[in-house]
CHARMM internal coordinates of N, CA and C (Angstrom, degrees):
IC EDIT
DIST 1 N 1 CA 1.4474
DIST 1 CA 1 C 1.5271
ANGL 1 N 1 CA 1 C 110.93
DIST 1 C 2 N 1.3375
ANGL 1 CA 1 C 2 N 113.83
DIHE 1 N 1 CA 1 C 2 N -46.51
DIST 2 N 2 CA 1.4570
ANGL 1 C 2 N 2 CA 118.94
DIHE 1 CA 1 C 2 N 2 CA 178.80
DIST 2 CA 2 C 1.5592
ANGL 2 N 2 CA 2 C 112.43
DIHE 1 C 2 N 2 CA 2 C -59.98
DIST 2 C 3 N 1.2612
ANGL 2 CA 2 C 3 N 114.71
DIHE 2 N 2 CA 2 C 3 N -39.32
DIST 3 N 3 CA 1.4977
ANGL 2 C 3 N 3 CA 119.50
DIHE 2 CA 2 C 3 N 3 CA 179.23
DIST 3 CA 3 C 1.5406
ANGL 3 N 3 CA 3 C 111.47
DIHE 2 C 3 N 3 CA 3 C -63.03
DIST 3 C 4 N 1.2884
ANGL 3 CA 3 C 4 N 115.44
DIHE 3 N 3 CA 3 C 4 N -34.55
DIST 4 N 4 CA 1.4530
ANGL 3 C 4 N 4 CA 118.99
DIHE 3 CA 3 C 4 N 4 CA 178.96
DIST 4 CA 4 C 1.5855
ANGL 4 N 4 CA 4 C 111.05
DIHE 3 C 4 N 4 CA 4 C -64.36
DIST 4 C 5 N 1.3338
ANGL 4 CA 4 C 5 N 114.05
DIHE 4 N 4 CA 4 C 5 N -39.20
DIST 5 N 5 CA 1.4953
ANGL 4 C 5 N 5 CA 119.91
DIHE 4 CA 4 C 5 N 5 CA 178.10
DIST 5 CA 5 C 1.5834
ANGL 5 N 5 CA 5 C 107.79
DIHE 4 C 5 N 5 CA 5 C -66.50
DIST 5 C 6 N 1.3256
ANGL 5 CA 5 C 6 N 117.25
DIHE 5 N 5 CA 5 C 6 N -38.37
DIST 6 N 6 CA 1.4426
ANGL 5 C 6 N 6 CA 120.08
DIHE 5 CA 5 C 6 N 6 CA 177.61
DIST 6 CA 6 C 1.5283
ANGL 6 N 6 CA 6 C 110.53
DIHE 5 C 6 N 6 CA 6 C -62.92
DIST 6 C 7 N 1.2858
ANGL 6 CA 6 C 7 N 115.88
DIHE 6 N 6 CA 6 C 7 N -45.95
DIST 7 N 7 CA 1.5187
ANGL 6 C 7 N 7 CA 119.83
DIHE 6 CA 6 C 7 N 7 CA -179.78
DIST 7 CA 7 C 1.4966
ANGL 7 N 7 CA 7 C 110.43
DIHE 6 C 7 N 7 CA 7 C -63.14
DIST 7 C 8 N 1.3452
ANGL 7 CA 7 C 8 N 116.33
DIHE 7 N 7 CA 7 C 8 N -43.18
DIST 8 N 8 CA 1.4710
ANGL 7 C 8 N 8 CA 118.90
DIHE 7 CA 7 C 8 N 8 CA 178.74
DIST 8 CA 8 C 1.5630
ANGL 8 N 8 CA 8 C 109.55
DIHE 7 C 8 N 8 CA 8 C -62.87
DIST 8 C 9 N 1.3031
ANGL 8 CA 8 C 9 N 115.72
DIHE 8 N 8 CA 8 C 9 N -40.52
DIST 9 N 9 CA 1.4826
ANGL 8 C 9 N 9 CA 120.40
DIHE 8 CA 8 C 9 N 9 CA 177.70
DIST 9 CA 9 C 1.5370
ANGL 9 N 9 CA 9 C 111.86
DIHE 8 C 9 N 9 CA 9 C -59.86
DIST 9 C 10 N 1.3180
ANGL 9 CA 9 C 10 N 114.73
DIHE 9 N 9 CA 9 C 10 N -45.87
DIST 10 N 10 CA 1.4690
ANGL 9 C 10 N 10 CA 117.84
DIHE 9 CA 9 C 10 N 10 CA 179.93
DIST 10 CA 10 C 1.4918
ANGL 10 N 10 CA 10 C 111.32
DIHE 9 C 10 N 10 CA 10 C -63.97
DIST 10 C 11 N 1.3647
ANGL 10 CA 10 C 11 N 115.61
DIHE 10 N 10 CA 10 C 11 N -45.23
DIST 11 N 11 CA 1.5172
ANGL 10 C 11 N 11 CA 120.73
DIHE 10 CA 10 C 11 N 11 CA 178.57
DIST 11 CA 11 C 1.5695
ANGL 11 N 11 CA 11 C 110.25
DIHE 10 C 11 N 11 CA 11 C -57.50
DIST 11 C 12 N 1.3335
ANGL 11 CA 11 C 12 N 114.04
DIHE 11 N 11 CA 11 C 12 N -43.78
DIST 12 N 12 CA 1.4434
ANGL 11 C 12 N 12 CA 117.80
DIHE 11 CA 11 C 12 N 12 CA -176.03
DIST 12 CA 12 C 1.5298
ANGL 12 N 12 CA 12 C 109.49
DIHE 11 C 12 N 12 CA 12 C -68.39
DIST 12 C 13 N 1.3205
ANGL 12 CA 12 C 13 N 118.42
DIHE 12 N 12 CA 12 C 13 N -36.83
DIST 13 N 13 CA 1.4341
ANGL 12 C 13 N 13 CA 122.71
DIHE 12 CA 12 C 13 N 13 CA 179.07
DIST 13 CA 13 C 1.5717
ANGL 13 N 13 CA 13 C 110.51
DIHE 12 C 13 N 13 CA 13 C -64.82
DIST 13 C 14 N 1.3510
ANGL 13 CA 13 C 14 N 114.19
DIHE 13 N 13 CA 13 C 14 N -46.71
DIST 14 N 14 CA 1.4593
ANGL 13 C 14 N 14 CA 119.23
DIHE 13 CA 13 C 14 N 14 CA 178.62
DIST 14 CA 14 C 1.5394
ANGL 14 N 14 CA 14 C 112.97
DIHE 13 C 14 N 14 CA 14 C -58.99
DIST 14 C 15 N 1.3783
ANGL 14 CA 14 C 15 N 114.07
DIHE 14 N 14 CA 14 C 15 N -51.31
DIST 15 N 15 CA 1.4386
ANGL 14 C 15 N 15 CA 119.80
DIHE 14 CA 14 C 15 N 15 CA -179.10
DIST 15 CA 15 C 1.5003
ANGL 15 N 15 CA 15 C 110.09
DIHE 14 C 15 N 15 CA 15 C -62.55
DIST 15 C 16 N 1.3318
ANGL 15 CA 15 C 16 N 119.72
DIHE 15 N 15 CA 15 C 16 N -40.78
DIST 16 N 16 CA 1.4811
ANGL 15 C 16 N 16 CA 122.31
DIHE 15 CA 15 C 16 N 16 CA 177.82
DIST 16 CA 16 C 1.5118
ANGL 16 N 16 CA 16 C 112.36
DIHE 15 C 16 N 16 CA 16 C -61.43
DIST 16 C 17 N 1.3182
ANGL 16 CA 16 C 17 N 115.31
DIHE 16 N 16 CA 16 C 17 N -41.30
DIST 17 N 17 CA 1.5221
ANGL 16 C 17 N 17 CA 118.24
DIHE 16 CA 16 C 17 N 17 CA 179.10
DIST 17 CA 17 C 1.5413
ANGL 17 N 17 CA 17 C 109.16
DIHE 16 C 17 N 17 CA 17 C -68.52
DIST 17 C 18 N 1.2791
ANGL 17 CA 17 C 18 N 116.40
DIHE 17 N 17 CA 17 C 18 N -41.89
DIST 18 N 18 CA 1.4834
ANGL 17 C 18 N 18 CA 122.03
DIHE 17 CA 17 C 18 N 18 CA 179.69
DIST 18 CA 18 C 1.5749
ANGL 18 N 18 CA 18 C 109.22
DIHE 17 C 18 N 18 CA 18 C -60.66
DIST 18 C 19 N 1.2966
ANGL 18 CA 18 C 19 N 115.66
DIHE 18 N 18 CA 18 C 19 N -42.10
DIST 19 N 19 CA 1.4845
ANGL 18 C 19 N 19 CA 119.20
DIHE 18 CA 18 C 19 N 19 CA -179.97
DIST 19 CA 19 C 1.5215
ANGL 19 N 19 CA 19 C 110.65
DIHE 18 C 19 N 19 CA 19 C -62.08
DIST 19 C 20 N 1.3343
ANGL 19 CA 19 C 20 N 115.59
DIHE 19 N 19 CA 19 C 20 N -37.00
DIST 20 N 20 CA 1.4618
ANGL 19 C 20 N 20 CA 117.55
DIHE 19 CA 19 C 20 N 20 CA -177.22
DIST 20 CA 20 C 1.5332
ANGL 20 N 20 CA 20 C 112.97
DIHE 19 C 20 N 20 CA 20 C -82.66
DIST 20 C 21 N 1.3117
ANGL 20 CA 20 C 21 N 117.21
DIHE 20 N 20 CA 20 C 21 N -36.20
DIST 21 N 21 CA 1.4810
ANGL 20 C 21 N 21 CA 122.05
DIHE 20 CA 20 C 21 N 21 CA -173.12
DIST 21 CA 21 C 1.4815
ANGL 21 N 21 CA 21 C 113.92
DIHE 20 C 21 N 21 CA 21 C -97.95
DIST 21 C 22 N 1.3258
ANGL 21 CA 21 C 22 N 118.94
DIHE 21 N 21 CA 21 C 22 N -43.24
DIST 22 N 22 CA 1.4441
ANGL 21 C 22 N 22 CA 122.08
DIHE 21 CA 21 C 22 N 22 CA -172.99
DIST 22 CA 22 C 1.5599
ANGL 22 N 22 CA 22 C 111.81
DIHE 21 C 22 N 22 CA 22 C -137.81
DIST 22 C 23 N 1.3150
ANGL 22 CA 22 C 23 N 114.45
DIHE 22 N 22 CA 22 C 23 N 68.96
DIST 23 N 23 CA 1.4935
ANGL 22 C 23 N 23 CA 115.09
DIHE 22 CA 22 C 23 N 23 CA -176.84
DIST 23 CA 23 C 1.5304
ANGL 23 N 23 CA 23 C 114.38
DIHE 22 C 23 N 23 CA 23 C -68.68
DIST 23 C 24 N 1.3414
ANGL 23 CA 23 C 24 N 117.28
DIHE 23 N 23 CA 23 C 24 N -23.88
DIST 24 N 24 CA 1.4468
ANGL 23 C 24 N 24 CA 119.04
DIHE 23 CA 23 C 24 N 24 CA 177.29
DIST 24 CA 24 C 1.4900
ANGL 24 N 24 CA 24 C 111.96
DIHE 23 C 24 N 24 CA 24 C -67.67
DIST 24 C 25 N 1.4094
ANGL 24 CA 24 C 25 N 115.34
DIHE 24 N 24 CA 24 C 25 N -35.90
DIST 25 N 25 CA 1.4248
ANGL 24 C 25 N 25 CA 118.10
DIHE 24 CA 24 C 25 N 25 CA 175.05
DIST 25 CA 25 C 1.5240
ANGL 25 N 25 CA 25 C 112.93
DIHE 24 C 25 N 25 CA 25 C -60.47
DIST 25 C 26 N 1.3235
ANGL 25 CA 25 C 26 N 115.17
DIHE 25 N 25 CA 25 C 26 N -40.73
DIST 26 N 26 CA 1.4197
ANGL 25 C 26 N 26 CA 121.11
DIHE 25 CA 25 C 26 N 26 CA 179.55
DIST 26 CA 26 C 1.5129
ANGL 26 N 26 CA 26 C 112.46
DIHE 25 C 26 N 26 CA 26 C -65.22
DIST 26 C 27 N 1.4000
ANGL 26 CA 26 C 27 N 113.45
DIHE 26 N 26 CA 26 C 27 N -41.08
DIST 27 N 27 CA 1.4405
ANGL 26 C 27 N 27 CA 119.47
DIHE 26 CA 26 C 27 N 27 CA 177.38
DIST 27 CA 27 C 1.5340
ANGL 27 N 27 CA 27 C 111.02
DIHE 26 C 27 N 27 CA 27 C -63.64
DIST 27 C 28 N 1.3016
ANGL 27 CA 27 C 28 N 116.61
DIHE 27 N 27 CA 27 C 28 N -40.76
DIST 28 N 28 CA 1.4343
ANGL 27 C 28 N 28 CA 119.10
DIHE 27 CA 27 C 28 N 28 CA -179.99
DIST 28 CA 28 C 1.5365
ANGL 28 N 28 CA 28 C 111.34
DIHE 27 C 28 N 28 CA 28 C -66.65
DIST 28 C 29 N 1.3266
ANGL 28 CA 28 C 29 N 117.36
DIHE 28 N 28 CA 28 C 29 N -39.14
DIST 29 N 29 CA 1.4170
ANGL 28 C 29 N 29 CA 121.37
DIHE 28 CA 28 C 29 N 29 CA 175.55
DIST 29 CA 29 C 1.5552
ANGL 29 N 29 CA 29 C 111.91
DIHE 28 C 29 N 29 CA 29 C -64.45
DIST 29 C 30 N 1.3612
ANGL 29 CA 29 C 30 N 113.50
DIHE 29 N 29 CA 29 C 30 N -34.81
DIST 30 N 30 CA 1.4733
ANGL 29 C 30 N 30 CA 117.98
DIHE 29 CA 29 C 30 N 30 CA 174.92
DIST 30 CA 30 C 1.4972
ANGL 30 N 30 CA 30 C 113.30
DIHE 29 C 30 N 30 CA 30 C -63.20
DIST 30 C 31 N 1.2919
ANGL 30 CA 30 C 31 N 114.04
DIHE 30 N 30 CA 30 C 31 N -39.26
DIST 31 N 31 CA 1.5306
ANGL 30 C 31 N 31 CA 119.36
DIHE 30 CA 30 C 31 N 31 CA -178.60
DIST 31 CA 31 C 1.5218
ANGL 31 N 31 CA 31 C 108.83
DIHE 30 C 31 N 31 CA 31 C -67.16
DIST 31 C 32 N 1.3377
ANGL 31 CA 31 C 32 N 115.80
DIHE 31 N 31 CA 31 C 32 N -39.39
DIST 32 N 32 CA 1.4882
ANGL 31 C 32 N 32 CA 118.66
DIHE 31 CA 31 C 32 N 32 CA 179.24
DIST 32 CA 32 C 1.5311
ANGL 32 N 32 CA 32 C 110.37
DIHE 31 C 32 N 32 CA 32 C -70.09
DIST 32 C 33 N 1.3486
ANGL 32 CA 32 C 33 N 116.44
DIHE 32 N 32 CA 32 C 33 N -42.45
DIST 33 N 33 CA 1.4376
ANGL 32 C 33 N 33 CA 119.33
DIHE 32 CA 32 C 33 N 33 CA 179.63
DIST 33 CA 33 C 1.5361
ANGL 33 N 33 CA 33 C 109.95
DIHE 32 C 33 N 33 CA 33 C -103.12
DIST 33 C 34 N 1.3120
ANGL 33 CA 33 C 34 N 117.56
DIHE 33 N 33 CA 33 C 34 N 54.27
DIST 34 N 34 CA 1.4264
ANGL 33 C 34 N 34 CA 124.34
DIHE 33 CA 33 C 34 N 34 CA -167.98
DIST 34 CA 34 C 1.5041
ANGL 34 N 34 CA 34 C 113.90
DIHE 33 C 34 N 34 CA 34 C -52.34
DIST 34 C 35 N 1.3099
ANGL 34 CA 34 C 35 N 119.16
DIHE 34 N 34 CA 34 C 35 N -37.37
DIST 35 N 35 CA 1.4661
ANGL 34 C 35 N 35 CA 120.85
DIHE 34 CA 34 C 35 N 35 CA -177.52
DIST 35 CA 35 C 1.4938
ANGL 35 N 35 CA 35 C 112.86
DIHE 34 C 35 N 35 CA 35 C -91.13
DIST 35 C 36 N 1.3232
ANGL 35 CA 35 C 36 N 121.33
DIHE 35 N 35 CA 35 C 36 N -10.82
DIST 36 N 36 CA 1.4617
ANGL 35 C 36 N 36 CA 123.20
DIHE 35 CA 35 C 36 N 36 CA -179.83
DIST 36 CA 36 C 1.5288
ANGL 36 N 36 CA 36 C 108.49
DIHE 35 C 36 N 36 CA 36 C -88.77
DIST 36 C 37 N 1.3170
ANGL 36 CA 36 C 37 N 119.77
DIHE 36 N 36 CA 36 C 37 N -46.47
DIST 37 N 37 CA 1.4751
ANGL 36 C 37 N 37 CA 120.28
DIHE 36 CA 36 C 37 N 37 CA -173.62
DIST 37 CA 37 C 1.5147
ANGL 37 N 37 CA 37 C 105.73
DIHE 36 C 37 N 37 CA 37 C -124.17
DIST 37 C 38 N 1.3425
ANGL 37 CA 37 C 38 N 114.53
DIHE 37 N 37 CA 37 C 38 N 121.54
DIST 38 N 38 CA 1.4600
ANGL 37 C 38 N 38 CA 120.16
DIHE 37 CA 37 C 38 N 38 CA 179.50
DIST 38 CA 38 C 1.5282
ANGL 38 N 38 CA 38 C 110.81
DIHE 37 C 38 N 38 CA 38 C -83.40
DIST 38 C 39 N 1.2728
ANGL 38 CA 38 C 39 N 118.92
DIHE 38 N 38 CA 38 C 39 N 121.82
DIST 39 N 39 CA 1.4703
ANGL 38 C 39 N 39 CA 120.88
DIHE 38 CA 38 C 39 N 39 CA -179.19
DIST 39 CA 39 C 1.5093
ANGL 39 N 39 CA 39 C 109.77
DIHE 38 C 39 N 39 CA 39 C -105.89
DIST 39 C 40 N 1.3233
ANGL 39 CA 39 C 40 N 116.14
DIHE 39 N 39 CA 39 C 40 N 83.42
DIST 40 N 40 CA 1.5133
ANGL 39 C 40 N 40 CA 120.52
DIHE 39 CA 39 C 40 N 40 CA -175.70
DIST 40 CA 40 C 1.5478
ANGL 40 N 40 CA 40 C 107.19
DIHE 39 C 40 N 40 CA 40 C -88.13
DIST 40 C 41 N 1.3171
ANGL 40 CA 40 C 41 N 112.64
DIHE 40 N 40 CA 40 C 41 N 153.19
DIST 41 N 41 CA 1.4794
ANGL 40 C 41 N 41 CA 120.97
DIHE 40 CA 40 C 41 N 41 CA -177.93
DIST 41 CA 41 C 1.5186
ANGL 41 N 41 CA 41 C 111.11
DIHE 40 C 41 N 41 CA 41 C -63.87
DIST 41 C 42 N 1.3321
ANGL 41 CA 41 C 42 N 115.06
DIHE 41 N 41 CA 41 C 42 N -36.99
DIST 42 N 42 CA 1.4924
ANGL 41 C 42 N 42 CA 121.30
DIHE 41 CA 41 C 42 N 42 CA 179.91
DIST 42 CA 42 C 1.5325
ANGL 42 N 42 CA 42 C 109.17
DIHE 41 C 42 N 42 CA 42 C -61.89
DIST 42 C 43 N 1.3147
ANGL 42 CA 42 C 43 N 116.12
DIHE 42 N 42 CA 42 C 43 N -42.38
DIST 43 N 43 CA 1.4742
ANGL 42 C 43 N 43 CA 120.23
DIHE 42 CA 42 C 43 N 43 CA -178.14
DIST 43 CA 43 C 1.5224
ANGL 43 N 43 CA 43 C 110.84
DIHE 42 C 43 N 43 CA 43 C -65.09
DIST 43 C 44 N 1.3647
ANGL 43 CA 43 C 44 N 115.95
DIHE 43 N 43 CA 43 C 44 N -42.28
DIST 44 N 44 CA 1.4712
ANGL 43 C 44 N 44 CA 115.85
DIHE 43 CA 43 C 44 N 44 CA -178.40
DIST 44 CA 44 C 1.5188
ANGL 44 N 44 CA 44 C 111.92
DIHE 43 C 44 N 44 CA 44 C -84.08
DIST 44 C 45 N 1.2656
ANGL 44 CA 44 C 45 N 117.79
DIHE 44 N 44 CA 44 C 45 N -14.65
DIST 45 N 45 CA 1.4768
ANGL 44 C 45 N 45 CA 116.90
DIHE 44 CA 44 C 45 N 45 CA 174.22
DIST 45 CA 45 C 1.5704
ANGL 45 N 45 CA 45 C 112.68
DIHE 44 C 45 N 45 CA 45 C -69.55
DIST 45 C 46 N 1.2639
ANGL 45 CA 45 C 46 N 113.93
DIHE 45 N 45 CA 45 C 46 N -23.95
DIST 46 N 46 CA 1.4502
ANGL 45 C 46 N 46 CA 119.05
DIHE 45 CA 45 C 46 N 46 CA 177.65
DIST 46 CA 46 C 1.5075
ANGL 46 N 46 CA 46 C 110.24
DIHE 45 C 46 N 46 CA 46 C -117.87
DIST 46 C 47 N 1.3010
ANGL 46 CA 46 C 47 N 116.24
DIHE 46 N 46 CA 46 C 47 N 40.43
DIST 47 N 47 CA 1.5251
ANGL 46 C 47 N 47 CA 122.01
DIHE 46 CA 46 C 47 N 47 CA -174.84
DIST 47 CA 47 C 1.4875
ANGL 47 N 47 CA 47 C 113.51
DIHE 46 C 47 N 47 CA 47 C -59.84
DIST 47 C 48 N 1.3072
ANGL 47 CA 47 C 48 N 118.42
DIHE 47 N 47 CA 47 C 48 N -37.55
DIST 48 N 48 CA 1.4970
ANGL 47 C 48 N 48 CA 119.97
DIHE 47 CA 47 C 48 N 48 CA -178.19
DIST 48 CA 48 C 1.5600
ANGL 48 N 48 CA 48 C 110.65
DIHE 47 C 48 N 48 CA 48 C -66.99
DIST 48 C 49 N 1.3164
ANGL 48 CA 48 C 49 N 115.06
DIHE 48 N 48 CA 48 C 49 N -40.22
DIST 49 N 49 CA 1.4605
ANGL 48 C 49 N 49 CA 115.97
DIHE 48 CA 48 C 49 N 49 CA -177.33
DIST 49 CA 49 C 1.5338
ANGL 49 N 49 CA 49 C 109.46
DIHE 48 C 49 N 49 CA 49 C -69.59
DIST 49 C 50 N 1.3376
ANGL 49 CA 49 C 50 N 116.58
DIHE 49 N 49 CA 49 C 50 N -42.76
DIST 50 N 50 CA 1.4666
ANGL 49 C 50 N 50 CA 120.68
DIHE 49 CA 49 C 50 N 50 CA 178.28
DIST 50 CA 50 C 1.5045
ANGL 50 N 50 CA 50 C 111.51
DIHE 49 C 50 N 50 CA 50 C -68.69
DIST 50 C 51 N 1.3234
ANGL 50 CA 50 C 51 N 116.81
DIHE 50 N 50 CA 50 C 51 N -33.74
DIST 51 N 51 CA 1.4746
ANGL 50 C 51 N 51 CA 119.11
DIHE 50 CA 50 C 51 N 51 CA 178.31
DIST 51 CA 51 C 1.5570
ANGL 51 N 51 CA 51 C 109.48
DIHE 50 C 51 N 51 CA 51 C -68.37
DIST 51 C 52 N 1.2733
ANGL 51 CA 51 C 52 N 118.69
DIHE 51 N 51 CA 51 C 52 N -39.62
DIST 52 N 52 CA 1.4789
ANGL 51 C 52 N 52 CA 121.20
DIHE 51 CA 51 C 52 N 52 CA -179.63
DIST 52 CA 52 C 1.5250
ANGL 52 N 52 CA 52 C 108.09
DIHE 51 C 52 N 52 CA 52 C -69.42
DIST 52 C 53 N 1.3476
ANGL 52 CA 52 C 53 N 119.28
DIHE 52 N 52 CA 52 C 53 N -42.84
DIST 53 N 53 CA 1.4546
ANGL 52 C 53 N 53 CA 122.44
DIHE 52 CA 52 C 53 N 53 CA -178.98
DIST 53 CA 53 C 1.5483
ANGL 53 N 53 CA 53 C 111.23
DIHE 52 C 53 N 53 CA 53 C -63.63
DIST 53 C 54 N 1.3664
ANGL 53 CA 53 C 54 N 115.19
DIHE 53 N 53 CA 53 C 54 N -45.96
DIST 54 N 54 CA 1.5108
ANGL 53 C 54 N 54 CA 119.04
DIHE 53 CA 53 C 54 N 54 CA -179.04
DIST 54 CA 54 C 1.4925
ANGL 54 N 54 CA 54 C 109.15
DIHE 53 C 54 N 54 CA 54 C -66.45
DIST 54 C 55 N 1.2776
ANGL 54 CA 54 C 55 N 118.61
DIHE 54 N 54 CA 54 C 55 N -40.04
DIST 55 N 55 CA 1.4713
ANGL 54 C 55 N 55 CA 123.01
DIHE 54 CA 54 C 55 N 55 CA -178.50
DIST 55 CA 55 C 1.5507
ANGL 55 N 55 CA 55 C 109.80
DIHE 54 C 55 N 55 CA 55 C -64.19
DIST 55 C 56 N 1.3260
ANGL 55 CA 55 C 56 N 114.45
DIHE 55 N 55 CA 55 C 56 N -43.67
DIST 56 N 56 CA 1.4771
ANGL 55 C 56 N 56 CA 120.05
DIHE 55 CA 55 C 56 N 56 CA 177.05
DIST 56 CA 56 C 1.5044
ANGL 56 N 56 CA 56 C 110.01
DIHE 55 C 56 N 56 CA 56 C -62.55
DIST 56 C 57 N 1.2988
ANGL 56 CA 56 C 57 N 118.57
DIHE 56 N 56 CA 56 C 57 N -45.55
DIST 57 N 57 CA 1.4737
ANGL 56 C 57 N 57 CA 122.72
DIHE 56 CA 56 C 57 N 57 CA -179.04
DIST 57 CA 57 C 1.5421
ANGL 57 N 57 CA 57 C 108.67
DIHE 56 C 57 N 57 CA 57 C -62.95
DIST 57 C 58 N 1.3311
ANGL 57 CA 57 C 58 N 117.82
DIHE 57 N 57 CA 57 C 58 N -44.12
DIST 58 N 58 CA 1.4553
ANGL 57 C 58 N 58 CA 120.21
DIHE 57 CA 57 C 58 N 58 CA 179.50
DIST 58 CA 58 C 1.5174
ANGL 58 N 58 CA 58 C 112.01
DIHE 57 C 58 N 58 CA 58 C -64.33
DIST 58 C 59 N 1.3019
ANGL 58 CA 58 C 59 N 118.48
DIHE 58 N 58 CA 58 C 59 N -42.37
DIST 59 N 59 CA 1.4277
ANGL 58 C 59 N 59 CA 121.43
DIHE 58 CA 58 C 59 N 59 CA 179.67
DIST 59 CA 59 C 1.5651
ANGL 59 N 59 CA 59 C 110.74
DIHE 58 C 59 N 59 CA 59 C -63.25
DIST 59 C 60 N 1.3585
ANGL 59 CA 59 C 60 N 114.57
DIHE 59 N 59 CA 59 C 60 N -42.42
DIST 60 N 60 CA 1.4291
ANGL 59 C 60 N 60 CA 122.06
DIHE 59 CA 59 C 60 N 60 CA -178.94
DIST 60 CA 60 C 1.6059
ANGL 60 N 60 CA 60 C 108.06
DIHE 59 C 60 N 60 CA 60 C -63.17
DIST 60 C 61 N 1.2702
ANGL 60 CA 60 C 61 N 117.63
DIHE 60 N 60 CA 60 C 61 N -46.10
DIST 61 N 61 CA 1.4837
ANGL 60 C 61 N 61 CA 119.38
DIHE 60 CA 60 C 61 N 61 CA -177.91
DIST 61 CA 61 C 1.5398
ANGL 61 N 61 CA 61 C 108.74
DIHE 60 C 61 N 61 CA 61 C -65.94
DIST 61 C 62 N 1.2697
ANGL 61 CA 61 C 62 N 119.54
DIHE 61 N 61 CA 61 C 62 N -43.94
DIST 62 N 62 CA 1.4763
ANGL 61 C 62 N 62 CA 122.83
DIHE 61 CA 61 C 62 N 62 CA 175.70
DIST 62 CA 62 C 1.5091
ANGL 62 N 62 CA 62 C 110.80
DIHE 61 C 62 N 62 CA 62 C -60.29
DIST 62 C 63 N 1.3602
ANGL 62 CA 62 C 63 N 117.87
DIHE 62 N 62 CA 62 C 63 N -45.80
DIST 63 N 63 CA 1.4521
ANGL 62 C 63 N 63 CA 120.05
DIHE 62 CA 62 C 63 N 63 CA 178.19
DIST 63 CA 63 C 1.5272
ANGL 63 N 63 CA 63 C 110.76
DIHE 62 C 63 N 63 CA 63 C -62.31
DIST 63 C 64 N 1.3086
ANGL 63 CA 63 C 64 N 122.54
DIHE 63 N 63 CA 63 C 64 N -41.02
DIST 64 N 64 CA 1.4257
ANGL 63 C 64 N 64 CA 123.01
DIHE 63 CA 63 C 64 N 64 CA 177.51
DIST 64 CA 64 C 1.5198
ANGL 64 N 64 CA 64 C 111.11
DIHE 63 C 64 N 64 CA 64 C -63.17
DIST 64 C 65 N 1.3404
ANGL 64 CA 64 C 65 N 117.74
DIHE 64 N 64 CA 64 C 65 N -37.22
DIST 65 N 65 CA 1.4395
ANGL 64 C 65 N 65 CA 122.10
DIHE 64 CA 64 C 65 N 65 CA -178.62
DIST 65 CA 65 C 1.4803
ANGL 65 N 65 CA 65 C 106.85
DIHE 64 C 65 N 65 CA 65 C -65.92
DIST 65 C 66 N 1.3241
ANGL 65 CA 65 C 66 N 119.84
DIHE 65 N 65 CA 65 C 66 N -46.71
DIST 66 N 66 CA 1.4538
ANGL 65 C 66 N 66 CA 123.25
DIHE 65 CA 65 C 66 N 66 CA -176.84
DIST 66 CA 66 C 1.5231
ANGL 66 N 66 CA 66 C 111.40
DIHE 65 C 66 N 66 CA 66 C -68.13
DIST 66 C 67 N 1.3326
ANGL 66 CA 66 C 67 N 115.12
DIHE 66 N 66 CA 66 C 67 N -38.07
DIST 67 N 67 CA 1.4507
ANGL 66 C 67 N 67 CA 120.74
DIHE 66 CA 66 C 67 N 67 CA -178.71
DIST 67 CA 67 C 1.5605
ANGL 67 N 67 CA 67 C 112.38
DIHE 66 C 67 N 67 CA 67 C -62.69
DIST 67 C 68 N 1.3329
ANGL 67 CA 67 C 68 N 117.01
DIHE 67 N 67 CA 67 C 68 N -39.99
DIST 68 N 68 CA 1.4802
ANGL 67 C 68 N 68 CA 119.86
DIHE 67 CA 67 C 68 N 68 CA -174.36
DIST 68 CA 68 C 1.5009
ANGL 68 N 68 CA 68 C 111.00
DIHE 67 C 68 N 68 CA 68 C -94.69
DIST 68 C 69 N 1.3287
ANGL 68 CA 68 C 69 N 121.40
DIHE 68 N 68 CA 68 C 69 N -13.64
DIST 69 N 69 CA 1.4886
ANGL 68 C 69 N 69 CA 121.64
DIHE 68 CA 68 C 69 N 69 CA 179.12
DIST 69 CA 69 C 1.4790
ANGL 69 N 69 CA 69 C 111.98
DIHE 68 C 69 N 69 CA 69 C -129.29
END
COOR INIT
IC SEED 1 N 1 CA 1 C
IC BUILD
């Protein structure tokens, strides 16, 4: 169960960083994986906010994993 939270944290961190740094790469990946990841205009219009929130959540989950194990 703990490993699942670590994996979610890492994924959130990577997606958050991609939203802030390379949103076109994430858009292109969304086009390729059209049914897996929804790339809505609203989501990308606020990409910096979502990127910061996802990165913070990822860092927090990784920190909690390292702190307790």
